[in-house]
C-alpha positions as CSV (number, residue, x, y, z in Angstrom):
1,M,-1.0,4.9,5.0
2,Y,-0.3,5.7,8.6
3,R,2.5,7.8,10.4
4,D,3.1,7.0,13.9
5,L,2.8,9.8,16.6
6,E,3.4,7.3,19.6
7,K,6.9,8.8,20.0
8,G,5.6,11.8,20.8
9,P,3.3,13.7,23.9
10,F,0.5,13.4,22.1
11,P,-0.5,9.3,20.6
12,G,-2.1,8.1,18.0
13,Q,-1.8,7.1,14.6
14,I,-2.6,9.5,11.0
15,L,-4.0,7.7,8.2
16,T,-3.7,8.6,5.1
17,A,-5.3,8.3,1.7
18,V,-2.7,9.8,-1.5
19,G,-3.0,10.3,-5.5
20,L,-2.2,11.7,-8.4
21,D,-3.7,14.8,-9.3
22,S,-3.7,15.8,-12.8
23,N,0.0,16.9,-13.4
24,N,1.0,13.4,-11.8
25,G,1.8,15.7,-8.4
26,I,1.1,13.9,-4.9
27,Y,-2.4,14.7,-3.6
28,P,-3.3,14.5,-0.2
29,V,-7.4,12.5,-0.6
30,A,-7.8,11.9,3.3
31,Y,-6.4,12.1,6.4
32,A,-7.1,11.5,10.1
33,I,-6.0,11.2,13.2
34,L,-6.8,8.1,15.3
35,E,-6.1,6.5,17.9
36,T,-4.7,3.3,16.9
37,E,-3.9,1.4,13.2
38,N,-7.0,-1.3,13.4
39,I,-9.9,-2.5,11.0
40,N,-12.5,-0.4,13.1
41,S,-10.0,3.3,12.1
42,W,-9.3,2.3,8.6
43,T,-13.1,1.3,8.3
44,W,-14.4,4.6,8.9
45,L,-11.5,6.7,7.5
46,L,-12.9,4.7,4.1
47,D,-16.1,5.1,4.7
48,H,-15.8,9.0,4.8
49,L,-13.6,8.9,2.1
50,G,-16.2,6.9,-0.1
51,D,-18.7,9.4,1.1
52,D,-16.7,12.1,0.0
53,L,-15.7,10.6,-3.7
54,D,-19.5,9.2,-4.0
55,L,-18.0,5.6,-4.2
56,N,-20.2,2.5,-3.7
57,S,-19.5,-0.9,-3.2
58,S,-19.4,-1.4,-6.8
59,S,-16.9,0.9,-7.6
60,N,-13.9,0.1,-9.9
61,F,-11.2,1.6,-7.2
62,T,-7.7,0.6,-6.7
63,F,-5.8,0.7,-3.5
64,I,-2.2,0.4,-3.3
65,S,-1.2,-0.2,0.1
66,D,1.6,-2.0,2.4
67,R,-0.8,-4.5,3.8
68,Q,-1.2,-2.0,7.2
69,K,-3.1,-3.3,10.6
70,G,-7.1,-3.7,9.2
71,I,-6.8,-1.9,5.8
72,L,-7.1,-4.8,4.3
73,A,-10.0,-6.1,5.3
74,A,-11.8,-2.5,5.7
75,I,-11.3,-1.9,2.2
76,E,-13.1,-5.8,1.4
77,K,-15.9,-4.9,3.9
78,L,-16.5,-1.0,1.9
79,F,-15.5,-1.7,-1.6
80,P,-15.7,-5.6,-2.5
81,S,-15.2,-4.4,-5.9
82,A,-12.1,-2.6,-5.2
83,E,-8.9,-4.1,-6.9
84,Q,-6.3,-4.5,-3.8
85,R,-2.7,-3.9,-4.6
86,F,0.4,-4.3,-2.3
87,C,3.2,-2.4,-2.7
88,L,6.2,-4.9,-4.2
89,R,8.7,-2.7,-1.8
90,H,7.2,-3.7,1.6
91,V,6.5,-7.2,0.5
92,Y,10.0,-7.7,-0.2
93,D,11.1,-6.1,2.8
94,N,9.3,-8.4,4.8
95,M,10.4,-10.9,2.6
96,K,14.2,-10.2,3.4
97,L,13.2,-11.1,7.0
98,K,13.7,-14.3,6.3
99,H,15.5,-14.4,3.0
100,K,18.3,-11.6,1.9
101,G,20.5,-11.0,-1.1
102,D,20.5,-8.7,-4.1
103,E,19.8,-11.5,-6.8
104,L,16.8,-12.4,-4.8
105,R,15.6,-8.6,-5.0
106,E,16.5,-8.5,-8.6
107,A,14.6,-12.0,-9.1
108,V,11.3,-10.5,-7.2
109,W,11.4,-7.2,-8.7
110,C,11.8,-9.0,-12.1
111,C,8.8,-11.2,-11.4
112,G,6.8,-8.1,-10.2
113,K,7.3,-5.5,-12.9
114,V,7.2,-8.0,-16.3
115,Y,3.8,-7.1,-18.0
116,N,2.8,-10.9,-19.3
117,I,2.5,-14.2,-17.9
118,P,5.0,-16.3,-19.7
119,K,8.2,-14.0,-18.3
120,F,6.6,-14.1,-14.9
121,N,6.1,-17.9,-14.8
122,R,9.6,-18.1,-16.5
123,G,10.7,-14.9,-13.6
124,M,9.3,-17.0,-11.0
125,E,11.1,-20.6,-12.0
126,K,14.3,-18.3,-12.0
127,L,13.7,-17.4,-8.4
128,K,12.9,-21.1,-6.9
129,K,16.3,-22.1,-8.4
130,L,17.6,-18.9,-6.8
131,N,16.1,-20.0,-3.3
132,P,13.2,-22.1,-3.2
133,E,11.9,-21.3,0.3
134,A,12.0,-17.5,-0.6
135,H,9.9,-18.9,-4.1
136,D,7.6,-20.1,-1.7
137,W,7.4,-17.8,0.4
138,L,6.1,-15.6,-2.6
139,S,3.9,-17.5,-3.6
140,K,1.8,-17.6,-0.7
141,I,0.8,-14.1,-1.9
142,P,-1.9,-13.7,-4.6
143,V,-0.3,-12.8,-7.3
144,K,-2.6,-10.4,-9.1
145,H,-1.8,-7.9,-5.7
146,W,1.9,-7.2,-6.4
147,A,2.3,-8.6,-9.8
148,R,2.0,-6.5,-13.3
149,S,1.3,-9.3,-15.2
150,H,-1.9,-10.1,-13.3
151,F,-3.3,-7.1,-12.6
152,S,-6.6,-6.6,-14.2
153,G,-6.2,-3.7,-16.4
154,R,-9.1,-1.4,-14.9
155,A,-6.9,0.9,-13.1
156,L,-4.8,3.5,-15.2
157,I,-1.8,3.3,-13.1
158,D,0.5,0.2,-13.3
159,S,2.6,1.1,-10.2
160,L,4.2,-1.4,-7.6
161,T,5.0,0.7,-4.9
162,N,3.1,2.7,-2.6
163,N,5.9,5.6,-2.9
164,L,3.4,8.8,-3.3
165,C,2.2,7.2,0.8
166,E,5.7,7.2,1.9
167,V,6.9,11.0,0.1
168,F,3.8,12.3,1.4
169,N,4.2,10.5,5.0
170,S,7.8,11.8,5.2
171,K,6.5,15.6,5.2
172,L,5.1,14.9,8.2
173,D,7.4,14.2,10.2
174,E,7.8,18.0,12.0
175,A,4.3,17.9,12.7
176,R,4.3,14.7,14.9
177,D,5.1,16.3,18.2
178,K,2.5,18.8,18.3
179,P,-0.6,19.2,19.6
180,I,-3.3,17.2,17.2
181,I,-4.9,20.4,15.8
182,T,-1.7,21.8,15.5
183,C,-0.4,18.7,13.5
184,L,-3.8,18.6,11.3
185,E,-3.3,22.3,10.1
186,Y,0.3,21.2,9.2
187,I,-0.9,18.6,7.2
188,R,-3.4,20.7,5.6
């Protein structure tokens, strides 16, 4: 996840990796302030994260993201065995730029939340009847990344969103306009 600093006097991006601790609390695993959000920035952060957590290219790790610039390619490069999930809220937010409506939102979430493939298929058929263009748009995103029914089962969490990062990043707003060292101290 990232937090934009470009609106403040000290431009850059805060890139973060957040996880759950043993009490299901938000735990910031890694963070950095970099010039821009791109594949090189994400590769740098994830490479250091891998070193710190003793991960290698065959590690069975799960990443949930909103498909920020460069993160998908960086994960694929460094951790090709990792499961990549896409935040369903962000997928829907991108969809609703062209396809809107409460019924559509409910249909998309229904498809994402179910645990078995027959129910998923019924949900997708309902979505297709409701809005064929939205169905076609969503069908272009591999379901293994956003629907529980198609998750690998390796991860111990079945989350559909990256809300942990969203909550953590919302707490960083006060640090946005601080000098870099002060900003990093605030995060710590």
